[in-house]
ZATIVO-101811 format. One record per residue (C-alpha): x, y, z. Coordinates in steps of 0.001 Angstrom, whole numbers, padded with zeros to 6 digits, always signed. Example, Ala and Ser with C-alpha at 12.3 -4.5 7.8 and 13.67 -1.06 7.14 Angstrom:
% ZATIVO-101811
+012300-004500+007800 +013670-001060+007140 
% end
This chain:
% ZATIVO-101811
-014340+001236-001526 -011526+002591+000630 -012970+006121+000850 -016130+004755+002488 -014053+002960+005130 -012045+006141+005742 -015249+008149+006184 -016523+005546+008670 -013239+005718+010575 -013473+009480+010832 -017106+009284+011948 -016065+007027+014841 -014055+009922+016253 -010660+008413+015571 -007640+010496+016329 -005619+009126+013410 -006056+006764+010468 -003371+004843+008568 -004534+003913+005064 -002608+001385+002961 -003588+001213-000716 -002286-000392-003853 -001157+001910-006665 -003450+002689-009601 -003925+000254-012454 -000650-000441-014194 -000183-000460-017925 +000154-004109-018904 +001584-003380-022348 +004983-004467-021098 +006558-001026-020920 +009429-000778-018467 +009241+000688-016004 +005548-000070-015545 +003449+003094-015675 -000129+003646-014578 -002911+003854-017146 -004927+006924-018103 -007869+005400-016231 -005665+005013-013140 -004812+008704-013402 -008511+009627-013476 -009328+007234-010614 -006439+008589-008525 -007573+012168-009164 -011120+011261-008081 -009883+009587-004894 -007653+012568-004140 -010579+014959-004525 -012704+012823-002189 -009905+012831+000383 -009535+016613+000090 -013285+016994+000666 -012903+015297+004059 -011211+018515+005252 -008576+016766+007376 -004803+016747+007126 -003400+013962+004923 +000274+013017+004599 +001122+010839+001573 +003863+008202+001626 +004905+006059-001321 +006989+003122-002370 +009850+004254-004641 +008366+002113-007443 +007354+004378-010330 +003682+003336-010514 +003352+003958-006764 +005074+007340-007041 +002852+008323-009967 -000262+007379-007990 +000956+009113-004818 +001841+012320-006690 -001604+012487-008285 -003332+011859-004954 -001133+014395-003199 -001719+017067-005843 -005486+016698-005514 -005364+016582-001706 -002807+019250-000886 -001784+021032-004057 +001572+021206-005767 +003394+022729-002778 +003163+019550-000721 +005547+016635-001230 +005227+012917-000804 +007589+010839+001339 +009326+007904-000335 +010018+004843+001810 +011333+001370+001026 +009001+000061+003738 +006259+000239+001098 +008236-001280-001768 +011559-001778-003478 +011752-004166-001740 +008885-003703+000782 +008720-004616+004445 +007680-008196+003742 +011062-008847+002118 +013820-009931+004490 +016514-010782+001916 +016075-008865-001337 +018644-010873-003321 +016939-014135-002415 +013501-012603-003054 +014503-011371-006530 +015694-014874-007422 +012354-016299-006314 +010535-013542-008215 +012220-014650-011436 +010395-017966-011043 +007152-017024-009273 +004659-014151-009395 +003915-011993-006338 +000683-013924-005891 +002429-017299-006007 +005031-016094-003516 +002230-014867-001245 +000632-018328-001244 +003969-019986-000546 +004677-017515+002253 +001313-018226+003900 +002236-021921+003781 +005410-021155+005733 +007805-021292+002794 +010548-018862+001732 +011105-017423+005206 +014738-017032+004194 +013542-014320+001778 +010331-013087+003404 +009610-011977+006975 +007492-014089+009301 +004071-012738+010324 +005272-011761+013804 +008212-009830+012360 +005932-008014+009921 +003615-006930+012727 +006544-005717+014820 +008072-003779+011911 +004673-002290+011047 +004180-001117+014631 +007543+000676+014607 +006843+002185+011178 +003450+003526+012263 +004920+005059+015408 +007288+007052+013186 +004816+008081+010482 +001319+008575+011856 +001814+011462+014263 +001944+014292+011725 -001537+014140+010138 -005070+012947+010758 -004665+010524+007839 -001418+008881+006782 -001868+007505+003263 +000581+004788+002213 +000734+003892-001500 +002332+000517-002090 +002388-002563-004281 +000042-005516-004036 +002515-007936-002408 +003187-005576+000486 -000506-004784+001001 -001457-008484+000864 +001267-009546+003310 +000507-006771+005809 -003255-007298+005716 -002755-011045+006168 -000317-010541+009058 -002864-008280+010759 -005663-010813+010253 -007617-008458+007976 -007506-010394+004682 -006648-013840+003446 -006614-013612-000328 -007489-016928-001977 -005502-016995-005184 -007349-020096-006414 -010516-017939-006449 -008648-015131-008234 -008803-012901-005152 -006164-010198-004907 -005652-006614-003809 -007599-004285-006101 -006055-001143-007517 -006511+001894-005233 -007829-000339-002469 -006363-001904+000608 -006958-001564+004315 -006934+000991+007077 -006034+001083+010749 -007874+003417+013093 -006225+004855+016197 -008529+006280+018873 
% end
């Protein structure tokens, strides 16, 4: 669970932590735009309360995608109260940092799921639409330099494709789609800065 990894990071005396998580469970009833479920709301509230109980400053960033914004707003409300705002950034989605050419990516997405595109990308395909690993790492470095100086924890709420690509580029995860592995809701990875 991501909260356990955050607690461990804080116990190690880190100066800052960047936490990347997938949004809460989305409603698969086909509603557009995709909303999060009631269970996702409860799970997000519980995670927000746990983060608040850490008694450290948390700044929440979100993809502009509705299910990410919903999740981020719930987390932020539980962490900081209604007076605090989230920061929207296309780095985390719509299209997400892994996307180099959004028009080309959207055409591919009409034919393939995010998981299928992830597998193809790992195989070195679609680099006309998606960034190479080295480019992702470079872009992530620049993004973190701009966003992680304000709070002890920077919490980034994103979509599964962005989380999977970033964690793969960093050598943290290698999701095996054939084994039905994928980024879980409200989970992801964290980076600790000492």
